[in-house]
C-alpha positions as a printed NumPy array, in Angstrom:
array([[-32.176,  -9.811,  16.677],
       [-35.527,  -8.609,  15.441],
       [-35.216,  -6.63 ,  11.982],
       [-37.703,  -3.812,  13.199],
       [-38.137,  -1.247,  10.477],
       [-38.017,   2.383,  11.084],
       [-39.922,   4.825,   8.785],
       [-37.786,   7.565,   7.361],
       [-39.592,  10.909,   7.652],
       [-36.699,  13.449,   7.583],
       [-33.367,  13.204,   6.017],
       [-30.422,  15.336,   6.629],
       [-27.75 ,  15.569,   3.626],
       [-24.267,  17.253,   3.98 ],
       [-21.73 ,  15.925,   1.435],
       [-18.354,  17.372,  -0.053],
       [-18.618,  14.602,  -2.712],
       [-21.865,  15.095,  -4.79 ],
       [-21.538,  12.118,  -6.895],
       [-25.155,  10.531,  -7.201],
       [-26.556,  13.152,  -4.842],
       [-29.366,  14.803,  -6.962],
       [-30.494,  11.083,  -8.006],
       [-30.658,  10.053,  -4.457],
       [-32.375,  13.048,  -3.055],
       [-34.925,  12.913,  -5.762],
       [-35.719,   9.319,  -4.827],
       [-35.963,  10.227,  -1.044],
       [-38.315,  12.805,  -2.009],
       [-40.356,  10.398,  -4.158],
       [-40.885,   8.569,  -0.777],
       [-42.492,  11.718,   0.861],
       [-39.286,  12.206,   2.948],
       [-38.36 ,  15.852,   4.062],
       [-34.977,  17.039,   2.932],
       [-32.647,  19.2  ,   5.287],
       [-29.349,  20.167,   4.025],
       [-26.194,  22.486,   4.422],
       [-24.298,  25.024,   2.322],
       [-23.394,  23.924,  -1.118],
       [-25.357,  20.679,  -0.635],
       [-28.479,  22.527,  -0.021],
       [-27.771,  24.735,  -3.004],
       [-27.163,  21.771,  -5.426],
       [-30.442,  20.104,  -4.254],
       [-32.542,  23.316,  -4.522],
       [-30.921,  23.913,  -8.147],
       [-32.351,  20.408,  -9.156],
       [-35.84 ,  21.737,  -8.295],
       [-36.285,  19.86 ,  -5.136],
       [-37.849,  21.089,  -1.989],
       [-35.148,  21.413,   0.778],
       [-34.869,  23.173,   4.194],
       [-31.483,  24.844,   5.264],
       [-29.999,  23.424,   8.555],
       [-30.148,  27.012,   9.769],
       [-33.949,  26.939,   9.46 ],
       [-33.835,  23.764,  11.688],
       [-31.509,  25.26 ,  14.456],
       [-32.538,  28.908,  14.249],
       [-28.849,  29.659,  13.779],
       [-27.003,  30.769,  10.689],
       [-23.908,  29.128,   9.607],
       [-21.017,  30.984,  11.036],
       [-17.196,  31.155,  11.294],
       [-16.615,  30.295,   7.585],
       [-19.133,  27.306,   7.805],
       [-16.99 ,  25.805,  10.948],
       [-20.217,  25.956,  12.956],
       [-23.581,  24.944,  11.464],
       [-24.626,  21.501,  12.52 ],
       [-23.208,  21.546,  16.178],
       [-26.618,  22.157,  17.724],
       [-29.089,  20.353,  20.073],
       [-31.777,  20.447,  17.261],
       [-29.521,  18.524,  15.064],
       [-27.903,  16.126,  17.593],
       [-31.264,  15.668,  19.52 ],
       [-32.911,  14.58 ,  16.378],
       [-30.19 ,  12.155,  15.672],
       [-29.641,  10.734,  19.246],
       [-33.331,  10.74 ,  20.628],
       [-34.333,   7.082,  21.33 ],
       [-37.912,   6.853,  19.684],
       [-39.19 ,   4.456,  22.178],
       [-37.908,   6.343,  25.163],
       [-40.729,   8.343,  26.849],
       [-38.288,  10.803,  28.59 ],
       [-36.487,  11.318,  25.27 ],
       [-39.607,  11.884,  23.274],
       [-40.874,  14.333,  25.837],
       [-37.577,  16.328,  25.675],
       [-38.095,  16.538,  21.946],
       [-41.469,  18.139,  22.453],
       [-40.375,  20.435,  25.222],
       [-37.493,  21.854,  23.13 ],
       [-38.978,  21.648,  19.446],
       [-36.629,  18.908,  18.3  ],
       [-37.702,  17.146,  15.211],
       [-36.319,  13.538,  14.636],
       [-33.766,  12.958,  11.809],
       [-34.274,   9.333,  10.719],
       [-31.517,   9.275,   7.882],
       [-28.126,  11.177,   7.858],
       [-26.128,  11.232,   4.753],
       [-22.635,  12.642,   5.261],
       [-19.324,  12.307,   3.662],
       [-16.385,  14.187,   5.138],
       [-14.232,  17.068,   4.063],
       [-11.613,  15.541,   1.637],
       [ -8.647,  15.786,   4.025],
       [ -6.992,  12.823,   2.588],
       [ -7.104,  13.957,  -0.871],
       [ -6.025,  17.467,   0.22 ],
       [ -2.947,  16.063,   1.892],
       [ -2.401,  13.801,  -1.215],
       [ -2.267,  16.871,  -3.61 ],
       [  0.664,  18.534,  -1.393],
       [ -1.619,  21.351,  -0.029],
       [ -0.201,  23.611,   2.56 ],
       [ -0.65 ,  23.371,   6.301],
       [ -3.504,  25.644,   6.734],
       [ -5.249,  24.183,   3.626],
       [ -4.968,  20.91 ,   5.399],
       [ -6.368,  22.145,   8.518],
       [ -9.349,  23.839,   6.891],
       [-10.166,  20.286,   5.438],
       [-10.429,  18.581,   8.739],
       [-14.181,  17.949,   9.305],
       [-15.779,  18.489,  12.82 ],
       [-19.44 ,  18.692,  12.429],
       [-19.521,  15.525,  10.042],
       [-17.848,  13.126,  12.299],
       [-19.869,  14.128,  15.17 ],
       [-23.3  ,  13.714,  13.241],
       [-21.849,  10.373,  11.882],
       [-21.043,   9.065,  15.346],
       [-24.322,  10.266,  16.843],
       [-26.487,   8.675,  14.077],
       [-24.255,   5.64 ,  14.287],
       [-24.716,   5.176,  18.049],
       [-28.549,   5.512,  17.673],
       [-28.705,   2.925,  14.684],
       [-31.824,   1.297,  16.396],
       [-33.692,   4.349,  15.085],
       [-31.39 ,   6.121,  12.565],
       [-29.667,   4.997,   9.407],
       [-26.334,   6.744,   8.615],
       [-24.717,   6.775,   5.089],
       [-20.971,   7.831,   4.628],
       [-20.554,   7.218,   0.842],
       [-22.56 ,   7.215,  -2.318],
       [-21.926,   3.417,  -2.969],
       [-24.612,   2.803,  -0.289],
       [-27.287,   5.041,  -1.599],
       [-28.836,   2.211,  -3.741],
       [-29.073,  -0.113,  -0.758],
       [-31.064,   2.352,   1.283],
       [-33.15 ,   3.042,  -1.822],
       [-33.864,  -0.708,  -2.188],
       [-34.907,  -1.031,   1.354],
       [-37.336,   2.039,   1.365],
       [-38.951,   0.597,  -1.75 ],
       [-39.195,  -2.901,  -0.174],
       [-40.386,  -1.684,   3.297],
       [-42.797,   1.107,   2.438],
       [-40.474,   3.884,   3.198],
       [-38.527,   2.282,   6.125],
       [-35.084,   0.817,   6.773],
       [-34.411,  -2.471,   8.617],
       [-32.183,  -3.04 ,  11.71 ],
       [-29.779,  -5.213,   9.692],
       [-29.065,  -2.549,   7.213],
       [-28.761,   0.26 ,   9.968],
       [-26.26 ,  -1.922,  11.933],
       [-24.231,  -2.525,   8.847],
       [-24.043,   1.164,   7.956],
       [-23.36 ,   2.071,  11.523],
       [-20.35 ,  -0.463,  11.696],
       [-18.99 ,   1.28 ,   8.42 ],
       [-19.564,   4.66 ,   9.722],
       [-17.492,   4.148,  12.746],
       [-14.794,   2.58 ,  10.626],
       [-14.734,   5.431,   8.28 ],
       [-14.399,   8.041,  11.088],
       [-11.638,   6.05 ,  12.598],
       [ -9.683,   5.804,   9.352],
       [-10.349,   9.675,   8.828],
       [ -8.828,  10.436,  12.223],
       [ -5.933,   8.02 ,  11.804],
       [ -5.043,   9.861,   8.57 ],
       [ -5.227,  13.272,  10.571],
       [ -3.17 ,  12.035,  13.393],
       [ -0.36 ,  10.507,  11.25 ],
       [ -0.33 ,  13.868,   9.236],
       [  0.14 ,  15.646,  12.444],
       [  2.931,  13.362,  13.6  ],
       [  4.761,  14.198,  10.231],
       [  4.476,  17.933,  10.511],
       [  5.585,  17.8  ,  14.087],
       [  8.429,  15.616,  13.158],
       [  7.242,  12.961,  15.913],
       [  8.54 ,   9.612,  15.082],
       [  6.832,   8.139,  18.114],
       [  3.54 ,   9.65 ,  18.893],
       [  1.647,   8.427,  22.225],
       [ -1.044,   6.832,  20.04 ],
       [ -0.669,   5.449,  16.507],
       [ -3.458,   4.438,  14.331],
       [ -3.709,   3.169,  10.863],
       [ -6.807,   3.162,   8.665],
       [ -7.614,   1.773,   5.246],
       [-10.297,   1.234,   2.639],
       [-11.234,  -2.224,   1.42 ],
       [ -9.859,  -3.006,  -2.107],
       [-10.836,  -6.652,  -2.075],
       [-11.862,  -9.58 ,   0.17 ],
       [ -9.433, -12.352,  -0.487],
       [-10.41 , -16.063,  -0.641],
       [ -7.788, -16.837,   2.086],
       [ -4.599, -15.662,   3.673],
       [ -1.115, -17.108,   3.57 ],
       [ -2.887, -20.626,   3.989],
       [ -6.397, -21.616,   3.266],
       [ -7.482, -21.872,   6.86 ],
       [ -6.795, -18.122,   7.292],
       [ -9.081, -15.321,   6.348],
       [ -7.778, -12.264,   4.739],
       [ -8.523,  -8.928,   2.977],
       [ -6.65 ,  -6.139,   1.263],
       [ -6.907,  -2.63 ,   2.172],
       [ -5.565,   0.651,   0.545],
       [ -4.09 ,   3.243,   2.906],
       [ -3.735,   7.125,   2.367],
       [ -0.294,   6.482,   1.12 ],
       [ -0.456,   6.624,  -2.736],
       [  3.029,   4.957,  -3.245],
       [  2.792,   3.3  ,  -6.773],
       [  2.387,  -0.34 ,  -6.467],
       [  0.071,  -3.197,  -6.219],
       [ -2.399,  -1.309,  -4.147],
       [ -2.663,   1.38 ,  -6.821],
       [ -2.246,  -0.605, -10.028],
       [ -4.659,  -1.525, -12.522],
       [ -5.245,  -5.151, -13.296],
       [ -5.876,  -5.664, -16.792],
       [ -6.431,  -9.284, -16.877],
       [ -6.021, -12.789, -14.89 ],
       [ -7.46 , -14.411, -11.922],
       [ -8.113, -12.502,  -8.726],
       [ -4.926, -11.883,  -6.797],
       [ -4.291, -13.959,  -3.704],
       [ -2.79 , -12.708,  -0.389],
       [  0.616, -14.38 ,  -1.521],
       [  0.478, -12.786,  -4.935],
       [ -0.088,  -9.4  ,  -3.387],
       [  2.742,  -9.879,  -0.97 ],
       [  5.112, -10.971,  -3.585],
       [  4.14 ,  -8.405,  -6.197],
       [  4.711,  -5.761,  -3.547],
       [  8.276,  -7.277,  -2.841],
       [  9.044,  -7.326,  -6.599],
       [  7.743,  -3.698,  -7.406],
       [  9.522,  -2.21 ,  -4.339],
       [ 12.832,  -3.864,  -5.651],
       [ 12.379,  -2.684,  -9.295],
       [ 11.971,   0.935,  -7.878],
       [ 15.609,   0.966,  -7.223],
       [ 16.298,   0.979, -10.974],
       [ 15.577,   4.434, -12.698],
       [ 13.764,   3.755, -15.845],
       [ 15.587,   6.599, -17.695],
       [ 19.053,   5.058, -16.946],
       [ 18.567,   1.452, -17.609],
       [ 15.986,  -1.407, -18.403],
       [ 15.647,  -3.697, -15.496],
       [ 13.847,  -6.699, -14.396],
       [ 13.109,  -8.437, -10.954],
       [ 11.811, -11.899, -10.482],
       [ 10.336, -12.685,  -7.131],
       [  9.387, -16.078,  -5.415],
       [  8.046, -16.247,  -2.004],
       [  8.818, -12.523,  -1.127],
       [ 12.406, -12.956,  -2.205],
       [ 14.091, -11.992,  -5.412],
       [ 15.437, -14.977,  -7.275],
       [ 16.77 , -13.043, -10.244],
       [ 17.508,  -9.257, -10.937],
       [ 19.193,  -7.708, -13.709],
       [ 19.838,  -4.628, -15.849],
       [ 19.933,  -4.701, -19.6  ],
       [ 19.866,  -2.794, -22.857],
       [ 16.105,  -3.466, -23.047],
       [ 13.602,  -5.407, -21.076],
       [ 13.904,  -8.675, -22.855],
       [ 17.618,  -8.642, -22.189],
       [ 17.211,  -7.904, -18.396],
       [ 14.664, -10.571, -18.141],
       [ 16.824, -13.119, -19.676],
       [ 19.689, -12.173, -17.568],
       [ 17.406, -12.265, -14.457],
       [ 15.845, -15.606, -15.305],
       [ 19.264, -17.328, -15.875],
       [ 20.092, -16.643, -12.153],
       [ 17.654, -19.208, -10.994],
       [ 15.302, -20.47 , -13.652],
       [ 14.007, -23.136, -11.439],
       [ 12.656, -20.716,  -8.685],
       [ 11.311, -18.374, -11.31 ],
       [  8.722, -20.876, -12.384],
       [  5.375, -19.559, -10.862],
       [  7.074, -16.26 ,  -9.744],
       [  6.297, -12.63 , -10.066],
       [  7.926, -10.416, -12.734],
       [  8.396,  -6.7  , -12.279],
       [  9.832,  -4.356, -14.771],
       [ 10.86 ,  -0.643, -14.818],
       [  9.591,   0.256, -18.137],
       [  6.55 ,  -0.144, -20.395],
       [  6.294,  -3.858, -21.15 ],
       [  6.777,  -4.343, -24.847],
       [  5.945,  -7.285, -27.165],
       [  9.382,  -8.939, -27.209],
       [  9.572,  -9.024, -23.277],
       [  6.089, -10.113, -23.212],
       [  6.755, -13.188, -25.587],
       [  9.77 , -14.031, -23.372],
       [  8.019, -13.914, -20.059],
       [  5.109, -16.187, -21.15 ],
       [  7.699, -18.964, -22.197],
       [  7.39 , -20.155, -18.551],
       [  4.579, -20.253, -15.995],
       [  4.41 , -16.848, -14.331],
       [  1.82 , -15.763, -11.771],
       [  1.967, -11.994, -12.071],
       [  3.693,  -9.303, -14.365],
       [  3.616,  -5.5  , -12.954],
       [  5.095,  -2.696, -14.834],
       [  4.458,   1.065, -15.115],
       [  2.626,   0.45 , -18.453],
       [  2.353,  -1.873, -21.475],
       [  1.959,  -1.677, -25.226],
       [ -1.352,  -2.631, -26.807],
       [  0.767,  -5.51 , -28.71 ],
       [  2.219,  -6.643, -25.358],
       [ -1.38 ,  -6.569, -23.679],
       [ -2.5  ,  -8.744, -26.651],
       [  0.335, -11.31 , -26.135],
       [ -0.35 , -11.714, -22.483],
       [ -4.042, -12.115, -23.067],
       [ -3.044, -15.499, -24.602],
       [ -2.407, -16.507, -21.019],
       [ -5.829, -16.161, -19.481],
       [ -4.647, -16.904, -15.721],
       [ -1.635, -14.685, -15.918],
       [ -2.226, -11.425, -14.108],
       [ -1.11 ,  -8.309, -15.578],
       [ -0.983,  -5.17 , -13.401],
       [ -0.005,  -1.439, -14.584],
       [  1.033,   0.603, -11.878],
       [  1.455,   3.946, -13.826],
       [  4.757,   4.743, -12.165],
       [  7.521,   3.449, -10.285],
       [  7.921,   3.802,  -6.37 ],
       [ 10.655,   6.284,  -5.218],
       [ 13.269,   4.369,  -3.237],
       [ 14.093,   7.552,  -1.603],
       [ 10.59 ,   8.481,  -0.288],
       [  9.619,   8.729,   3.389],
       [  6.975,   6.586,   4.897],
       [  5.979,   4.14 ,   7.53 ],
       [  5.897,   0.395,   7.611],
       [  4.159,  -1.605,  10.335],
       [  4.141,  -5.171,  11.483],
       [  1.893,  -6.732,  14.255],
       [  3.235,  -8.638,  17.123],
       [  1.603, -10.51 ,  19.951],
       [ -0.239,  -7.704,  21.871],
       [  1.449,  -4.877,  19.87 ],
       [  2.63 ,  -3.213,  16.601],
       [  5.99 ,  -2.357,  15.359],
       [  6.123,   0.79 ,  13.326],
       [  9.237,   2.065,  11.581],
       [ 10.233,   4.465,   8.736],
       [ 10.784,   2.828,   5.329],
       [ 14.307,   1.891,   4.463],
       [ 14.825,   4.603,   1.942],
       [ 18.609,   4.657,   2.042],
       [ 20.058,   4.221,  -1.549],
       [ 23.508,   3.204,  -2.396],
       [ 24.172,   6.142,  -4.733],
       [ 23.824,   8.532,  -1.779],
       [ 26.174,   6.473,   0.617],
       [ 29.875,   7.612,   1.147],
       [ 31.518,   4.397,   0.078],
       [ 34.759,   3.798,   1.825],
       [ 37.422,   1.366,   0.453],
       [ 38.667,  -0.548,   3.325],
       [ 41.342,  -2.801,   1.6  ],
       [ 44.737,  -2.174,  -0.133],
       [ 43.093,  -2.708,  -3.489],
       [ 40.319,  -0.456,  -4.754],
       [ 37.721,  -1.97 ,  -6.897],
       [ 37.852,  -1.46 , -10.541],
       [ 35.245,   0.756, -12.3  ],
       [ 33.421,  -2.526, -13.5  ],
       [ 33.542,  -4.093, -10.145],
       [ 32.185,  -0.838,  -8.492],
       [ 29.28 ,  -0.652, -10.835],
       [ 28.408,  -4.265, -10.043],
       [ 28.981,  -3.738,  -6.312],
       [ 26.532,  -0.867,  -6.31 ],
       [ 24.112,  -3.073,  -8.253],
       [ 24.253,  -5.98 ,  -5.862],
       [ 23.849,  -3.719,  -2.723],
       [ 20.602,  -2.321,  -4.368],
       [ 19.472,  -5.813,  -4.555],
       [ 20.517,  -6.826,  -1.231],
       [ 18.191,  -4.298,   0.377],
       [ 15.181,  -6.281,  -1.   ],
       [ 16.225,  -9.935,   0.026],
       [ 15.525, -11.346,   3.533],
       [ 18.373, -11.301,   5.946],
       [ 21.013, -12.887,   6.134],
       [ 21.573, -11.919,   2.643],
       [ 24.244, -12.614,   0.208],
       [ 24.184, -11.46 ,  -3.411],
       [ 26.696, -12.403,  -5.979],
       [ 26.523, -10.275,  -9.145],
       [ 28.227, -10.069, -12.469],
       [ 27.681,  -7.762, -15.504],
       [ 24.561,  -6.133, -13.793],
       [ 22.731,  -9.237, -13.087],
       [ 22.51 , -11.483, -10.005],
       [ 24.275, -14.808, -10.421],
       [ 23.462, -16.304,  -7.057],
       [ 21.424, -15.29 ,  -4.089],
       [ 21.281, -16.571,  -0.547],
       [ 18.37 , -15.341,   1.351],
       [ 16.891, -15.582,   4.865],
       [ 19.414, -17.948,   6.51 ],
       [ 20.463, -18.041,  10.378],
       [ 24.   , -17.919,   9.288],
       [ 25.66 , -15.575,   6.792],
       [ 28.115, -18.502,   5.966],
       [ 25.173, -20.521,   5.007],
       [ 23.723, -17.667,   2.766],
       [ 26.986, -17.402,   0.879],
       [ 27.037, -21.093,   0.316],
       [ 23.667, -21.52 ,  -0.797],
       [ 24.016, -18.718,  -3.233],
       [ 27.129, -20.431,  -4.648],
       [ 25.251, -23.659,  -4.898],
       [ 22.519, -21.991,  -6.825],
       [ 25.081, -20.636,  -9.26 ],
       [ 26.534, -24.094,  -9.691],
       [ 23.037, -25.541, -10.699],
       [ 22.488, -22.694, -13.015],
       [ 25.785, -23.196, -14.746],
       [ 24.951, -26.902, -15.086],
       [ 21.701, -26.152, -16.67 ],
       [ 23.235, -23.625, -18.995],
       [ 26.111, -25.935, -19.636],
       [ 28.779, -23.545, -18.644],
       [ 32.34 , -24.562, -17.891],
       [ 32.25 , -22.911, -14.577],
       [ 29.668, -20.867, -12.378],
       [ 29.179, -17.139, -12.856],
       [ 30.337, -16.508,  -9.581],
       [ 33.75 , -16.937, -10.743],
       [ 34.864, -13.363, -11.321],
       [ 31.642, -11.833,  -9.633],
       [ 31.316,  -9.352,  -6.89 ],
       [ 29.51 , -10.057,  -3.699],
       [ 27.253,  -7.809,  -1.471],
       [ 26.276,  -8.486,   2.153],
       [ 23.366,  -6.811,   3.578],
       [ 25.005,  -6.568,   7.086],
       [ 28.773,  -6.797,   8.237],
       [ 30.561, -10.054,   8.233],
       [ 31.044, -10.975,  12.006],
       [ 33.877, -13.199,  11.173],
       [ 35.962, -13.721,   8.128],
       [ 34.353, -17.146,   7.434],
       [ 31.41 , -15.814,   5.489],
       [ 33.704, -13.565,   3.225],
       [ 36.006, -16.443,   2.696],
       [ 33.12 , -18.6  ,   1.56 ],
       [ 32.295, -15.773,  -0.933],
       [ 35.847, -15.717,  -2.209],
       [ 35.845, -19.446,  -2.556],
       [ 32.92 , -19.137,  -4.782],
       [ 35.056, -16.826,  -6.951],
       [ 34.082, -13.318,  -5.829],
       [ 36.823, -10.628,  -6.403],
       [ 35.256,  -7.667,  -4.76 ],
       [ 32.938,  -7.303,  -1.736],
       [ 30.454,  -4.502,  -0.479],
       [ 29.208,  -4.474,   3.041],
       [ 28.229,  -2.134,   5.714],
       [ 31.252,  -2.659,   8.062],
       [ 31.142,  -1.938,  11.672],
       [ 32.034,  -5.444,  13.05 ],
       [ 34.459,  -5.64 ,  16.181],
       [ 36.381,  -7.989,  13.829],
       [ 36.493,  -5.598,  10.856],
       [ 40.273,  -5.707,  10.978],
       [ 40.251,  -9.593,  10.66 ],
       [ 37.952,  -9.303,   7.715],
       [ 39.935,  -6.802,   5.973],
       [ 43.139,  -8.718,   6.447],
       [ 41.383, -11.808,   4.983],
       [ 40.439,  -9.745,   1.98 ],
       [ 43.879,  -8.224,   1.568],
       [ 45.427, -11.698,   1.898],
       [ 43.406, -12.852,  -1.112],
       [ 43.745,  -9.731,  -3.21 ],
       [ 40.016,  -8.838,  -2.713],
       [ 38.715,  -5.212,  -2.918],
       [ 36.26 ,  -4.401,  -0.141],
       [ 34.011,  -1.369,   0.115],
       [ 32.232,  -0.451,   3.397],
       [ 28.848,   1.634,   2.955],
       [ 28.299,   2.213,   6.699],
       [ 24.746,   1.443,   5.97 ],
       [ 22.925,  -1.84 ,   6.923],
       [ 19.91 ,  -3.303,   5.048],
       [ 18.396,  -5.955,   7.373],
       [ 15.106,  -7.196,   6.128],
       [ 13.139,  -9.598,   8.299]])
């Protein structure tokens, strides 16, 4: 690739976000570049004392239809698309009085921001840009001759090239800007199409696209031989993508994935009702608890599996305070994420230089709608978020014995947690804390036994006479296909069970529960998580 420079003689600027506009336009004018602009952009440039031509002077047509039609004209698109070294193109320009446009500066109408603030249908429609994407695509296609800028962060790169190349841009820069331009219009159109799907209540549109903006390039993916990057989507759900990192090393791919799992789980626990803590390791909770305050919740969560908690992620549902901060730094922790933190807590965490502290500003709403996506070979699976919440479920007592108030409280707690643990899932809980977690096994019986084994290990570490599964309740994310899984839970000491129900052998499972005096509740809702 030769880096042949192209001198910029005329620039067309049309921006909705005017950040840095006047400084950039002033610098362009300093290079002797003619400025052409539209509407509010032209007014802003003129108000700064710069000479600027309105695009209507270029086209010979006024803006019309409330500004919907202003740049869709051959004198604009011809100036962008004409190949400068093509004799036929240059002759056409002369014949029709088309002047070249060597630099296009456009950022699009704020459609995503308009949707994000909850605007009405018509307002969203009016913020769909038409002329902007058309010009961007034209300039990007003709990047051999034209530079296209779609955001203010690239202004300085253009100015640096103009200064270094006597008012010209290089092909290297123009290609990079063209690639970014197409990515921007693709993400913009993806946001519009997904918004339309929501408006039309169409869960399976014929085409589905997702777009995002780079948050950071990552050192590697799940493993060092994999490349990775982190992107923000138009979904402003509070979490790791929107959080402010106060300190610590750069987040890794696995840090981000685990932190998301932790914060999604903690979102199940309303801050105005209880203090809660979730500890995650390898995308699975290894300890979850409610408490009178954060430090109590943390210590209860840690007691579930302190071995796995080493090097884990801690998520909190309230402002991190000093007492909780001191407790958390007693063992090695990778990330703490919370809605906020006190200045004292921030100072305490600062003593652990590599510990990342993220403040998300708010908790995610477990009931909110949205989409999740997963790639498969040659395709993509898209589904609605699992926004079922146990408080909204019509619980049905399936056994002769109904759960006590204390058991029901713990059953609901356990089912909240089960929603966020990989299937097959078994959760033992007692006094609003997990006391055994079995995750991701091929057999539900194995999950029940692994969780019980972890409870035995925790009891030995804490020098307890018996594991905390004695007198606990148990939650299963899906139905028990046979009674054996539930019997393994009863053997571990569970006195009450919550599960979706719906197995062909429900009667067999119910009879086994009744035979052992166990209370069992059906939710009618499954929480598979693969």
